[in-house]
Structure formats: structure tokens, C-alpha cells
N, C-alpha and C positions, 0 to 999 in steps of 0.2 A: 821766414818770419824774423823780424828784427829783435834785437836784445830787449828793447822796450816792450815789444809785443809779447815776447816770451815771459817777461817778468809779470806783465798784467795777467796773462793766462794762468800762470802758477798761483798768483795772488787770489784769483777767483776760485781755483781748486781748493786752496787752503781754507778760504771762507766757507765754502760748501761743506768741506769735511768737518769743520768746527760746528756748523749748524746741525749737520746730521748726527754728530756725536752728542750734542746737547739734547736733541729730540729723542735719541735712543736711550739716554739716561733718565728721561722723565717717565716716571711710572704712573700709569693711569689707575686711579683707585678702582678696586673691585666692587661690584654690587653686593650689598648685604641685605638679607631678608629676615624680618623679625616676626615671630609669633606673638600673639596677644592672649596669654593664658592667665586666668585668675584662680584664686583658691575657692574652696567649697563654701557655701553659705554658712553663716554662724549659727543660724537657727533652722531647724527642720521640723515641719509640722507632722503631727500624728495623723491628722485628717486633712485632706485637700481643701484649700481655701475656696476654690471655685469648683463647683460640681459640673464637670464637663470638660471638653477638649478646648485648650487655649492655643490659639495661633499667635505666634510672635513674629512680627514683621518690622524690620528696620530699613528706612529709606533715607536717601540723602536729600536735604533741603536745597542743595546747590550741587551742580555736576562736579565741582572741584573735590567734594568729599567722597566721590567714587574713585578718586585717584589713589593708587597704592603707595605713592611716594609720601614720605613724611612731610608735613606742612609746618611752616613756622612764620611768625610775624614779629615785628619789632614794636616795642611799646611806644616808640616815637612816631610810628606810622602804622597804627593797628588795622587800617583798612586794606593794607597791602599784604597778600599772602604769597609766600614763595615755597618752592619745592627743594628738598634735598635731592641731589642728582644721583647719589649712589646708595641711598638708604630707603628701603621699601618695606611695607607690610607684606606678608605672604598672601593676603587677599585684601580686597577693598574694606575700609572701615565698616560700612554698613553690614557687609557679609560677616565680618569677624564678630561684630556686636550681636547680630541676629542669632547666629549659632551659639555664641557664648552665653547670651542671655537665656535662650531656650534651655540649654544644659543646666544653667544655674537655677532657674525657676523649677525645672523638673526635679533637681536634687533637693530643693527646698519643699517639694510637694505643694506647689502653689495651685495646682489644678490636677484633675484626674489624669490628664495626659497633656503634655506640652509639645507642640509641633512647630515646624517652619513651613513656609509656602511651598518649598520644593518637595515636601512629602505628600502634598495633594490629599490631605485628610480633611473630611468635613469637620467643622468646628462650631462650638457654641459661643465662644468668646474670642475676641480679637484684640490683641495689644499691639498698637502701632507707634513706633518711635520715629520721629523725623529729626535727623541729625543736622544741627545748625552750626556747631563749632566742634572741631576736633584738631587741635593745634598746639604747638609749643610756642609760648610767648617769650621771646628773648628780652630780658630786662637786666637790671643790675644783678650781679651774681650769675646764677645759672638759669634764672627765669622760672617759669611754671607751665604746666600743661593744663589746658582748659577743655572741658567737654560740655556742650549744651545741647539739649534735645527737647522736643515737645512730645508728650505722651498722651495717647488717647486709648481708653478701654471701652469697647462696645460689646453688646450682647445681641445675638440674633433675635429678631422680632421685637427689639426695643429701639425706638427711634432716636432717643437722646443718648449721648455718651454716658457711661457710668462714671468715667473720670476724664478729665482734660487738664493736664498739669504741665508745668515747665520744670525741667530737671537741669541742675547745674552741678558740676563737680570740678574741683581745682586742686592741684597737687604741686607743691614746690619741688623743683628738681634738686635732689640732694647729692650733687657731685658734678664734676666738670667733664666727665667722659660720657659718651653717648648711651651706654647701658643705663646710666642714671636717668636719662630722658625716657627710655623705655619703661623703667621702673615707675616713673611718675605717671605715665599713661596707664600702667597696670593699676596703680592706686586709684586713679580717677575712675576707671571702669568698675572696679570693685565698689566704689562709692555709688556710682550710677545704678548698678545692679541692686544694691541694698535699698536704694530709694524706691526703685520699682517694686521690690518685694514688699516694702512697708506700705506702699500705696495699694497694692493688691489685697493686703490684709484688711485695710480699712474699707475695701469694697465688698466685703462679705455680707 
């Protein structure tokens, strides 16, 4: 091999070594998984608001809301939703809301018994929430978290719904780190649960 060929060969080796070194120094972020836990209801009834078993069911209005990844949008293009690649909920938002809401309403004594569909218990009342928005809106500052849902309360052997409402909760993100975003979600969910509780009281 000529001197020119040897110099070219070693140049290629040096470049490859540099590239491999850069790639080895790049650290891929680890996945993080977040729980969604809220506090106990502020008011607890002495007597159940609904006489009978209440089934709580939360469904996704669009398949994207069954994704465990955190979703965000930009105020400049609100129609476009994106995923965080390394930040996820421990379960899908509908499942988190369903079990959390059932626990919340049970603690508030909003029915004789509060159950979820996976418990397969016969029920007299059915509370169904259809989740339409569950996202972090990035805007000036740290943005805000928004949750929107449709709520319907029905009773066995009664054709028309007892309630049919729209629920909206919004919370400003109070900080630049990601735990502040999770805290804003928690505030939104607490507001949503309180709205559901208030609506059930009115249905007595």
C-alpha cells in the first residue's frame, strides 16, 4: 500500500473512532413513570347521596387519550398533539381517572357503594365520563394543563339521563421543571372530581 493509501486508511480510522466516541458519550434519557394521586374530598356526607350501587366508567373520546405518554400542544398550533418520549403515566389516563374517581366518590359517600367495571357488580346508577382533552398546553411562561370531559349519569329502568354535563378544569403550571407539570395535572383532576361530586349532590 502506498504512503498516500496508508494516510487515507488511518484518516478513516480516526474519523470512525471520533464518531464512536461521540455516540458513546451521548446518554439516552431514561423512561420516567408518574402516578396520579389526589387528596381526599373536602366534604364527606353522613348519608349516601345515591341510594344504591354507582358504577364509575371513564372512556377516551379519541384513541390518543389511551396513550400513557404525556401529551402536549402548542398555543400557536392547538390542533397538533405531541408525545413526550420518555415521560409516561403508570396507566392510561382513562384508567387512572376511573379508579381515582371511584375511590374519591366512595370516600365522599356519594353512593351506597361505588364500583368500577372490572369489579363486575350489578349497579343501579352509572356515571360515564368521556375524556376529550388531557394535555399540557405550552404557552408563554410554563403553560397550563387542561382536562375536558362529558359526564352522563343514568339510572337503571329510567330512559333519560339524570345528568348530561360538560366538565372543564384548567391549572397554570407553577414552575419550570416537569414535577410542576405533574402537580398541575393533579390540581386539574382534583377540580374535576369536585365538579363531579357537586353534580351528584344536585341529582339527589
